[in-house]
BALUM-18533 format. One record per residue: x, y, z of N, C-alpha, C, CB in turn. Coordinates in pm, whole numbers, plus 32768, in hexadecimal, padded with zeros to 4 digits. Glycine has a CB too. Example, Ala and Ser with C-alpha at 12.3 -4.5 7.8 and 13.67 -1.06 7.14 Angstrom:
residues 2
85277DC7830C84CE7E3E830C85287EB6830C846B7E418389 85057F1F82C485577F9682CA850A8003831385807FC4823C 
***
This chain:
residues 159
722C1AD01CB871E81A601CF671A01A0B1C8C71841A931D5F 71681A511C2871231A0A1BBD718719B31B7070DD1A6E1B5E 71FF19E71B5B7265199B1B14728B191D1B6172E219F31AFD 728F19271BE572AD18B21C38724018491C2C72BF18DB1CCA 71C218731C2A715318161C19715617D31B8F70CF185F1C2C 717518221B29717E17E91AA371EF17831A9A719218581A3B 725F17A11AD972CE17431ADC72A916C51B27734917841B1C 726516D21B977238165F1BE471D5160A1B9571F8168D1C68 717B16481B4D711B15FE1AFA716315B61A8970AF165D1ABF 71C615F51A4D721215B419E2725D153A1A177275161719A2 729815441A8D72DF14D21AC8727E14611AE7732A14FD1B4A 720914801B1B71A514191B39717713D51AB9712C14561B84 716014231A50713613E819D071A2138C1999711614581968 722113B619A1728E13601971729A12E119C4731213AB1974 728312E81A47728612701A9A721512101A77727E12961B2D 71A012461A5C713011EF1A33714E11B019AC70AB12401A2C 718411FE195071A711C818CC7215115F18D671D41239186F 726C116A193A72D61108194D729C107D1963732E113019C4 7229107619A571E70FF519BE71860FCE194F719F0FFA1A41 7157102F190370F11012189E712B0FF41813709310851895 7198103617EF71CF10291768724D0FD4176D71EC10B4172A 724D0F68172272C10F10171E73300F4E16C9729B0E8516E6 73A90F3516F2741B0F6416A474400EF9163D74960F851700 74880F2215D974B20EC6157075480EB2157B748B0EFC14E2 75730E35157976000E131582762B0DD814FC761B0DAE15F7 769A0E0A14C876CE0DDB1447775E0DAE145D76C50E4B13D9 777B0D32143978020CFC144478350CDE13B878060C7C149D 78AF0D0C139D78EF0CF0131C797D0CC1133778EF0D6E12BE 799E0C4B13047A260C1613137A560BE6128B7A2B0BA3137B 7ACD0C1112637B0B0BEA11E57B9B0BC312047B050C5D117B 7BBA0B4211F57C400B12121A7CAB0B3A11B47C3E0A7B1229 7C850B5111387CEA0B7310D47D260BFE10ED7CAE0B6D1047 7CD60C5A11227D0A0CDF11407D170CF711D77CB00D4A1103 7D010C8D12267D060C9712B87CAD0D0712EC7D970CAD12E8 7C370D0D12B57BD90D7712D77B6C0D4013337B9B0DB31256 7B5A0D7F13A77AF10D5A14057AAC0DD814337B290D09147D 7A290DE0141F79D90E531449795C0E21148F79B40EAE13D1 79400E59150278C50E3E154B78820EC5156078E10DF415D4 780B0ED5152577C50F54152977420F43157277AD0F8A149B 77240FA215CB76A50FA41612765D102515ED76BA0F9916AE 75E4101715B97595108B15907517109115E57570108314F8 74FF1105162274841118166F7446119C1646749F11141708 73CD119516147387120A15DE73E21256157F735712651650 741E120B1524747F124414C8744112B7147D74B311DB1466 747E132714767508134F148E752213881519753013B4142A 74C61376157874DE13AF15FD755A1371163C7465139A1656 756112EC164475D212AC1686760B123E162D75A91273170F 768D1242161D76D611DB15D3775611C0161F76F21207153F 77701141163677E91119167C782F10B1162577CA10E1170B 78B310C1161378FF106915BB797A10361606792810B21538 798B0FB416077A070F7716367A4A0F3E15BA79EE0F0716A4 7AC40F6D159F7B0B0F4015287B990F1A154C7B0B0FAE14BB 7BD30EC614F87C5E0E9E150E7CB70EF714B87C750E0714EC 7D180F3514FB7D780F8B14B67E020F6914EC7D57102314CA 7E5B0F3C14977EE50F1C14BD7EEB0EBB15337F300F9C14E1 7EA00E50152B7E9C0DE715917E690E1716187F240DAD15A2 7E250E87161E7DE30EB416987D530ED616767E2D0F3016D6 7CFF0ED416DA7C730EF516C67C590F8516F17C190E941714 7C080FC916A27BE8105516BC7B51106516C77C2210B1164E 7B2510A9172F7A9810C817437A811159171B7A6C10AF17D6 7A20116D16C279F911F516997963120316AF7A1F12121603 793B127316E878AD128E17007889130E16B5788E129C179B 781B1305166A77EC13741619775F139B164777EC134E1582 7747141B164F76C0144F166676A314AE15F376B3149816F2 7638149215AC761414DD1533768A14E214D275E7156C1557 76CA147014BE7739145C146077B514AF147F770B147D13D6 77BE14E614F67834152E1523787814DC158F780F15BD1558 78F814BC1579793E146B15DC795414BD165B79C6143715A4 7924148716CC793414CC174B7997148417A678AF14D91791 79BA140717837A1113B917D97A5C1353178579C01373184A 7ADF134817A07B3012E1175E7B9A12B417C27B71131716D9 7BA4123017D47C0211FB18357C30117118097BC311F518C1 7CB11157181E7CE310D018057CBC1079187B7D7E10D017F0 7C8A1002185D7C620FA618C67CD90F5318F17BEE0F4B1896 7CE60F4219737D530EF119A97D1A0E7219E47DA30F401A13 7D6D0E1019F47D430D901A2A7D5A0D901AC27D900D1B19E6 7CF80DC21B0B7D000DC01B9D7CC70D3F1BD17CB60E391BDA 7D030D091C357CCF0C8E1C717C580CB21CC77D3D0C441CC4 7BE80C6B1CB07B710C851D007B7F0C3E1D867AF00C571CB7 7B3F0C761DE87B450C3B1E6D7AC80BEA1E897B560CA81ED7 7A8D0BAF1E217A1A0B581E3479940B9E1E287A230B171EB8 79940C221E1E79160C6A1E1C78C80C521D9B792F0CFD1E2E 79090C601D2978C60C501CA779030BDE1C5878CF0CD31C56 79240B711C9B79630B011C5579070AC41BED798E0A981CB8 78880AB81C0D782A0A781BB277DB0AE11B6577CB0A1B1C00 78210B3C1B2577E10BA91ADC778F0B741A6778480C0C1AAB 77C40B131A1E777A0ADD19AC76FC0A9419D777D30A7F195D 76FA0A5C1A4F76820A191A8176130A7C1AA076A209C91AFD 76360AFA1AB675D20B601AD675980BA11A59760F0BCA1B2E 75DC0B9219EA75AB0BCB196C75400B6D193576200BDE1903 74CC0BA51917745E0B5618E174300B93185D73E90B4F1946 747E0B7E17F174590BBC177173E30B74173074D00BBD1711 739C0BBD16DE732D0B85169173420BA715FE72A30BBC16C3 72F40B6A15A972F60B87151973840B7C14E172BD0C1314FE 73C40B0914F8744F0AF314D174550ABD144274930A901533 74A70AFF13F074BF0AD4136675560AC4135574840B3B12FE 75810A51132376100A37130F76270A11127E764309C7136F 768A0A52124076B40A3311B977490A1311C176970AAA1155 776F099611AA77FA096B11B6782C09341131780A09011225 789F0963110978E409301092796F090A10C178E9099A101A 7999089110A27A1A086310D47A4F07F5107A7A0F08311165 7AD007E210837B12077710397B9D076210717B1807980FA2 7BC706E610747C4C06C310A47C920670103A7C450677112C 7D160677103A7D63062B0FD77D4205970FDE7DF9063F0FEC 7D32056410567D0E04D7106A7C7504CD10717D50049D10EC 7C35048810117BA2047E10127B6C043D10917B7404300F9A 7BBE03EF10D67B9303AF11527B6D041A11BA7C030352118A 7BC1048111C67BA604EB12277B2D053E11FE7C2005441237 7B18054F117D7AA10595114E7A24054711747AA705AA10B5 7A2A04C3116779B9046F118F79A00474122579D103E01165 7A0B0477127479FB0483130679BC0509132B7A830475134B 79E6057312E879AC05F71303791805F912DB79F9066512B6 78F705BA126C786D05B112407818056B12A97863056811B9 784904FC12DF77FF04B1134577F2050213C67844042B1362 785D054613ED78590595146977F7060A145D78E605CA148B 77F6064C13EA779A06BC13D8770A068B13D277BC070A1358 76F50613139C766D05DC139A763905BA1424766905601343 769105AF1487766505921510763C0610155C76D3054A155D 765C0686152B763C0703156F75A60710158B766B077A151D 754C06EF152C74BD06FE154A748B06A315BB746E06E114CE 74D5063E15E074AD05E9165074BD063316D574FF05681652 7517069616D9753306DD175574FA076B175775C806E2176B 74EB07A816E374BD083216D9744A083716757531089116AE 73E50885169473740894163B739908F415CA72F708C61688 739F08C1155073C5091014DC734E09281481743608CB148E 7349099E144572E609BA13DF73130980135972CE0A5113D2 73950990133C73C8095912BF745D093A12CE73B009BA124A 748608D2128A751308AA12857533088711F57530083012E6 758708D911B975B008C2112E764708AC112F7588093C10D2 766F0834110976FE08191104772307E61079772807B31171 77960814104F77C907EF0FCB785707BC0FD977C308680F69 7865073B0FF178EC07030FFA792806F30F6F78EB067C1043 79A8070D0F6479F106FB0EE77A5B06900F007A3007820EB5 7A47061C0EC47AA005AB0EDC7B1B05AC0E817A5405290EC9 7B1D06030E1E7B8B06040DBD7BD0068C0DBB7B5805DF0D31 7C1306B00E287C5807310E2E7CEE071B0E3A7C2407860EA4 7D3A077E0E107DCC07720E1A7E0307AF0E9C7E0E07B70DA1 7DB308030EDF7DDD08390F607D6208430FBB7E2108C60F4F 7D7B083C103D7D10084010A07CCF08CA10A57D450818112A 7C4B08CD10B97C06094C10CD7B870934111C7BE609901047 7B5E099911657AE0099911B07AA30A2411A47AF5096F1248 7A260A2B117A79DA0AA8117679580A9011C179C00AD810E2 79400ADD122778C50ACF127578810B56127E78E20A961303 78020B59125C77AC0BCE126F77360B9F12C2777F0C0D11E5 771F0BDF133276B20BB81389766B0C3413BC76E50B6213FF 75E90C2913CD759A0C95140975400C59147475470CE0139D 75210CAB14D774C70C81154274890CFE157F75120C2C15AE 74220CE915CF73E30D55161973F40D3816AD734D0D6515F3 74070DA316FB741E0D95178A73D60E0517D274B60D9817AA 738B0DE1183B734A0E45188E73B00E7718F272CB0E0A18D5 73E00EF118DF744A0F281933741E0F3C19C3747A0FAA18FA 73A20F6119D973720F771A6273780EF71AB472E40FAC1A60 73440E891A7D73480E091AC473D70DD91AD772F70DA01A7A 742D0DEC1A7374B80DC21A7E75000E101AEC75010DD519F7 74ED0E931AF1752E0EE21B5974FC0EBF1BE475180F761B3F 747C0E9C1BF074490E701C7274880DED1C9E73B20E611C6D 74A20D921C4074E40D141C6275730D291C8C74DF0CB41BEC 75B40D901C59763E0DAC1C7F764A0DDF1D0D767A0E101C20 75E40E241D3975E90E601DBF75CC0DFF1E2A758A0ED21DCB 
***
């Protein structure tokens, strides 16, 4: 019975921490190696979730204490309207973006520079560092971004 109470107290503490401690989101995209990783860290190393691209498919891996407990390929299921506006429900804070890019045509590099400069008009950013390269022989895009997200509030918005 004592073990059941201890388990119940641990679950309650984790639920309170879910609302109190923000998770960290890390996005890494590299077009030259077709590498895309989206990592969510909450009370690291307790919980780590990684969405990565492998062989043109996305894979979700969940780690608890650095041990993988779940791995699944994500499929493109059509939503029935329930979570269509998922990005509208995400309210990240403390957003930092580091973008390096270049296109063979400097015109497109300039357009990308202007488009990225408009992001702070729509989203509150802590920092935006972009390094356009106007003199490249092949196209490339490297994006590293971090943000914080309160998982408790986000999960409540989903329900």
